[in-house]
Every structure is written in C-alpha cells, then in structure tokens.
N, C-alpha and C positions, 0 to 999 in steps of 0.2 A: 767135094770137101774132104779134108784129111782129119784123122783123129788118132790120138795115142793115149793109152792108159797105163797106170801103175798103182800098186798098192804096197805099203810098207808097214810092218808091225811096229807100233810105237808103245807097246805095253812096258811099263816100268819094270826094271829087273830087280828092284828092291822096294821095300815099303816106303811110301812117301805121304806127305800131307795131301789131303784131298780137297777138291773145290765144291762149290755149290751150297754147302751148309757149314755152319760153325761147328767144328768137330773137336772132340776131346783129345784125340791122338792120331798118329798116322795110320795108313792102311794096314791091313793084316793079311793081305793075299790078293789073289786075282780070281775073279769069277769067270770072266771071258776077256779075250784080248782086245786091245785098242789098235786102230789102224789110221793111217793117213792115206787117202785116196786122191789121185790126181787124174783129171781129164784135160787134155790139150786139144783144142780145135784150131784148124788153120785152113785158109783158102789155098795155100801153097806151101812149099817146103821152107820158106823164109821164116825164121823165128819171129821177125818183126811183124809178120802177118798173123801171128798166133794169139790165142786167148786161153789162159789156163785157169781152171777152177779146182780148188783143193778142199776136201772135206777132212776135218781133223777131229778125232774122238777125244776132245777135251771140252771143258766148260767154257773157257774164255781165253782168248789170245789178246794181249794188250797192244795198244797202238804203238807203244814204245818198242815192242819187238817186231810188229808187223811192218812198220816203215823200213827199218834196216833189212828185214828179210826180203821184201819186194825189191829193194835196191840191189841186194846180193843176187837174187834170181835174175835180175836184168844183166848183171855182170857175168854170171857164170853160166846161164842158160840162154841168154840173149832174148828173152821175152820181156818187152818193156814193162816197167813197174806199174803203169796204168792199165795194163792188160792182164791183170792177175786178180783173182778173188780167192782169198784164203780164209775159210770160215770154220768156226767151231760148231760141232753138233750140239753142244751145250749139255752133255752128260754131266749130271751132278755126282757121279761116282768116278770121276777121272782125277788125275793129278792136279795139284794146285799150281797152275801155270800163271796165275794172276797175283797171288799174294794179298788178296783183299780180305777174305773171311778167315783164312788160315795162312800159315807161313808158306811162302812161295817155295816150290820144289826146284831150287836153283839149278842143280846139276842136271836134273831131268829136262827142265825147260831149255837150258842151253844146248843140250844134246838134240832136243827135238828140232831145233832150227836147222841143224845139219841134215836131219832126216827129211825135212820138208824140201830142202834144196835137192836132195837126192831123188825124191819121188817125182818132183816136177821134171828133173832132168831125164829120168827114165821114161816118163810119159812123152816128153818132147822128142826123145830119140826113137820112139816106136810108131811114128805116124804112118798111117795107111789109108787108102781110099775107103770112105764110108758113105752111108746114107743116114739122114737124120730126120726126125719128126718131133713135133711138140704137141702135147695135149694135156688133158686134165682128167682127174678122177675125183671121188668124194670120199671122205672119211669123217663121220660126225659122232663117233663114240669115244675117241681117245681124249680129245681136248675139250675142256669146259671153260666157260667164261669165269675167271676166278675172282672177280670183284663182285661181291654180293651186297645188296642193300638191306640193312636191318630196319625194322619198323621205327627205330629211334633216330634214324638218319645216319647211323654209323656205317662205314664201309668195312665189310668183313671179308677176309680172304677165305677161299673155299677149303683150305686145310685147317682152319681154326674151328675147334668144337664150339658150336653156338647153338642155342635152342632153335630147332628148325621152325617152330611155330612163330618165331620172331624174325625170320628171313622173308623179305618181300619177294626177292628174286634176283637173278643176275642183272648187272647194270649195262650189259651190252651183249653182242652176239659173237658166236664163234665164226671162224673162217674154216670151212670144211674142205677147201680146195687141196687136192694132191696134184701138184705140178709135175709133169713128166717130160723129160728129154730122152728120146730113144735113139741110140746110135748103133747101127748094125753094119756088118761087113757086106761085101759083094754077094755072098751066098745067103744073106739074111741072118747070119749068126750074130748073137748079141755081143757087142763090144762094150757098151756102157748103158746102164739104165739109171739115169739121174732122177731122183724124186725129192719133192719139196713139200713140206707140211709144217704148219705152225703148231708148236707144242713145247712142253717142258719135260725133258727127259729126267724126271726125278721121281719115278715110281718108288725107288729106294730112297728112304729118308736119310737124314744125317746120322741115323743110328747104324747105317750100313758102312762097313769098313773094308769091303771087297771091291777092287777095281772092276769096273764094268762099262761097256759102251752103251748100256741101257737099252731101251726098246728100239731106237734106231739101228743099233748094231745088230740086234736080232733080226730085224726086218731085212737088213742088207744080207745077212747070212742066208736067210730063207730064199731071197730072190736070186742070189748068186747060185744057190743049189739048184734052183729051177731052170734058170735061163743060161747059166754059164756066164763067162765074161765077168764084168764088174758092175756092182750096184753101189750107188753112192747117195747118201742122204744129205740134204741141206735144210736147215731150219728156216722158218719164215718169220713173219711179223708176229712174234709170240709173247709180246710183253703182257698181254692180258689173258693168255691161254695157259692152262695147266691140266694135269691129270686130276682125277677125282681124289682130292687130298685125304679123304676119309675112308678109302676103300682099297683093298688089295695092295698094301704097301709092302710087297714081298716079291720073291722071285717068280711065284706063280702069276702074280699080277703083271709083272713085267712081261712074261711070256704071252699072256692074254693080249696085252696092248701091242706088242711087237708083231704078233700074228695078225692082228687087225689091220695094222699099217701095211704089212706085206700083202694082205688080202686085197686091200683097196688098190694097190699098185697092180697086182695080178689081174684084177677085174678090168682096169682101165687100159693096160698096156696093149692088148690085142687090137684095140680100135685105132691105135696110132699107126699110120702108114708112112714110113720114112721115104724121103725122096732123095734121088741120087744127084740132082743138080742144085742142091742147096747152097746158099751163100752165108758167110759169117760176117756180121757187122759188130762193132764194138765202140764204146766211148766211155768217158769218165768225167767227173766234175769235182772240183775242190772249192770249199768255202768254209766259213766259220759260223758257228751259232753262239749266242751269248751264254755265259755260264750262269748257273743258278745263283741267286742272291740270298745269302743267309741273313735273315732279319735279326734285329737286335734282340727280340724276344727269343728266337731260336738259339741265338748265341748264348744268351743268359741261361737258358734251360740246359744247353750242352755243357756249360761250365759246371753247373750244379751236379749233373750226372757224372761228369769226369771226376769231380771231387770225391764222389761216393765210390766209384769203381776203380779209380787209379788207372784207367785205360785198359783194364782187363776185360775180356769177353767170356761170357758163359756159353757153354755148349747148348745148341738148340737143334732139335730134329728138323724143324722147318722155320723159314723166316728169319728175322733178326729182332733183337731186343733194343731197348733204349740205350744200352751200353754201346752197341755198334753205331746207332744213329748219332750219338754224341760225338764219337770219334770222327764219323763221316762229316758232320757239320763243322768240326774243327778244321778238317782238311779242305773242305770246300770254301770256307771263309777265307782261307789263305790264298786261294787262287780265283776268287769270284770276279776279279777285274781282268782275267785273261780269257779271251774268246777261245772256244773249243774248235779245233780243226776237224772237218768232216771230209772224207773222201768216199765217193760212191762210184762204182764201176758197173757197167752194164754191157750185155751182149744180146744179140738177136740172131736167130737162124730162120731160114725159110727159103722158098723158091722164088726167084725174081719173077714178077708178073703174076704171082699167085698170093694175094694178100691174105687169104684165109690160112695159108700154110705157115705164117710167121708167128713166132713166139719170142718173148723177151724176158730176161732175168736182170734184176737190178739189185745191187748190194746195199747194205746199210751196216755201219760199225757199232751195233748195239742191239738193244731189245726194244724194238718199235712196238708201241701198243697196236693191237690187231686192227682196230678201227682205222688207224692211219694207213696201214698197209692195204686195207680193203678200199680206202678211198683212192689211193694211188692206182690200184688195179682197175677200179671202175672208171677212172678218168684216162687211163692209158689208151692210146690209139691202137694198140695191138689186141688182137682177139684173145691171145693168151699172154698174161703178164704175171710174173711171180717174183716175190721178194726173197732175197737171200740175207738173212739176218746174221748178226754176230760175225761180220766179215770185215777183214782188213783192219781190225782194231776193235776197241770197245769204249764207248762213251756212256755206257749205262742205259737206263731206261729212258724212252722217249714217250712221255704221256701227252695227251691232248690238253688243251686249256680247260675243257669241261672237267676232265679227271682231276686236274690240278686244283680246281675250285672245290671238288668233292673230297679230296684227300685219299688216304689209304697207303698201303705198304709201298708200292713202287713209286708213288708220288713223293713220299717222304724220303725216299733214298735216291732220287734222281740227281743228276749232275747238271742237266741243261736248264736254260732259262725258259720262261713261260711261252715265249714266241717261237721256240725251236721247231715244234711240229710243223707249223705252217711253212717255215723256211725249207724243211726237208721235203715236204710235199711238193712245193714249187720247183725245187732243183731236180727232184726225181722225174717230174713230168716234163721238164725241159729236156732232160737226157733222153727220156723215152720218145718224145716227139722228134728229136733229132735223129734218133736211130730209125724211127718209122719213115721219116721223110726220105732218108737214104734207101730204105727198103723198097718203098713203092714209087719213089720219084715225085 
C-alpha cells in the first residue's frame, strides 16, 4: 500500500467570529494554531485508486461547501469525490465557518477551501510505500454522557447547574473507544497516526475569545512530538458526549483533557502491528432522510418568541436559548417538505486472508447520538469499526426515537425526522457489509 500526508496551517490571520457557542463579539487573538491534515491511501499510484481523509480544526463545515469542494478535488487532484472524507474536529474555539450561531467568517471560509485543495494535493503528491495496522484503545475520563435525567422527568444537560440531589443519573452510556490507524514507513518510522474518539471539544466555553484547536489539537501536538510524522484526530459519534461542563473550563482543564487523550493513544499504539501487504477498499452511499416536521404548536410558540426578540440572539456561554430555537423552527418549517441528502463514505484496510487484521471507518455528515454509533459498531462485520462524524457536510444532530420522545437540547434543535436514525443505521451497515464481503470474499 502507498500513503502520503500533508499538514497546512489554517489559523485566521485576523480576528473573526467564532463557532460553537453564541458569542458577543469576534475573536481577540490566537492561543494555539489551527491545521488541516490530509492522509491519502492508495493501492497504486493511480489517483482513482486513492482514498483521502482530511481533518480540519474547525467546528462545522456545511454541506453547501463540502459538495463543491469534493467536486473540485476530483477535478484538480483526480481523487473521485466519493473517495474523500473531509471532517471537522468540532473545536468550539475555531472560526465561524457555518454562520449558524454567529456571523459566518466569509473571507476566512472561502480561503479555507483553497487550503483544503492544497493539502490534499500535497498529500497525494507524496505517496510512498507503507505498512498499516488498525486497533483500538480506551479513554473513559474525557467524555461524559451529557443527557441527565432529573427526578421530575426533565432532561438536563451536564453543563447546566442543577441541584445534584435531584439528578437521577445519565440517560445513556459513553463510548470510550479510541480508534487507531497506524501508518509506518519501510523502516518503521511513523508516517501517520490517525486516532478517533467521540467527544465535544468545548472545554473553553463561549466566554473564550482566543482561537484554539482545543484538546484534540493539543493531543496531536503531543503525539507528533513523541512519534514524529503526523498525528490526526477525527471525532466520532459524539452527539451525546461532552466534557464535564461544570469542571475545569479553562486552559489548564484543556491541557488535562488533551494529555489524557494523547496518553490513551500512546498506551494503545505499541500493540498495533502494521502489515506490509495490506489492501485498501472503499465505498459510499447516497440517500435522503425526511426533514423534521415543525408542529403547529411549535410554530405558534416560535412566532410568539420572535415577536419578543425581533430575531436577535443573546450571548450564552453554553447551549442555546429560546431565541435561537424560535429562529431555527422558522427556518425548519420553511424546508420541512424537502428531504435531506445524506452522503456516507467508508474505507477499510487489512491483509487479504487475515480477517482479524481488517478495520473500517465510516463517515456521517453530522452529530450522531453516541448510542447510534455504538449500534453500528456492534453490528458491523469488522472486528474494528469506527465512526467519523461531522464529515462531508452537516445535517445537525441525529437522535434516536427514544431520545426524541424524552426531549432535551439536541432533540429540540435537530433538523432530521423521527425515523432518520434507523435509516442511517441501515445504510451504514449495508456499506460496511459490502466492504467486508470484498475484504474476506
């Protein structure tokens, strides 16, 4: 197998509006740099046989930008658009590339597309023989199940100050998996260490105005310092995962969490034995899911709120208020008859004839509830399966039917219809089974 890597600085050169939380004003400087990292894998030197994965230190990349980007990459780099995964790390301290909670950083985002083409082109132009291996580690201190049940039946988010004696407990379980793809050169030197973990990079709340790649960026820097080569983070099915919202919301807390993630990768990496005769397989699926239907009662409520707020949003350090939800309901009602396009791409690597060596990664364009990702992984035919979330676009939160019945923050701000989760699970498993059939015959 062949692989190439590249890394480009994408730190904004001027103050910009930031993403992740509703803020009062643009950024005030840079705490640590942002990067786009690209890994291109290929069975030979033909770009049509390649698959590219790109990790971008921003909160969200919209579908309206990702579709043209992947088409442009196909034209300019010759890697087919279906063989690309471009994913946000989901840092809540990056530029506003989506324009949902704050004003979109237009000039920055437009320039970012050029840099993403450049980084993939550089990686594709640096292919060399490699060995690859897939494995997993565990990290169970960073992410917490953020939907909490109160004794009155209310769903409380884990960042909301609430009397602890009235909290029954979390309404689900975390996914502690740390997925690893280890790519080394002929002499065993590190080419790329790809790691995957479900979490919310928002140790710094909306009161932070310094640009940062958050704890995944720190983990990448630590790992690159230890192993050389490139380390790249991909988020997982993190729709119900979060940091401890009431603890260490500062730079020291970010350092603690970043070191913990890097430590989990360092502990697991030595056990992975890359093989030199690995094969790359890839596939993709396109379909639509129904849009969320805004009820008459929700619409009436939204109109009343909008009459009070005039459509203006108040700054919040975490979460969103009724002012944002009312605007969202208005936007969603206007498009509720339009199905939402979904594109998922997947790739698998392993040694032919050695089923235990195979591992697969499958993308999703949004914030999948963690239990959905865990169900896909448990039903996958591969020994190692990992979800790459916030990839190739953004359709928002994907909750389960159970969660929709229960309510809560992500449920009230979702864009997809009630049946979307089951459809995503089915399509994901069809894609994974197709890859597995080709892997083992």
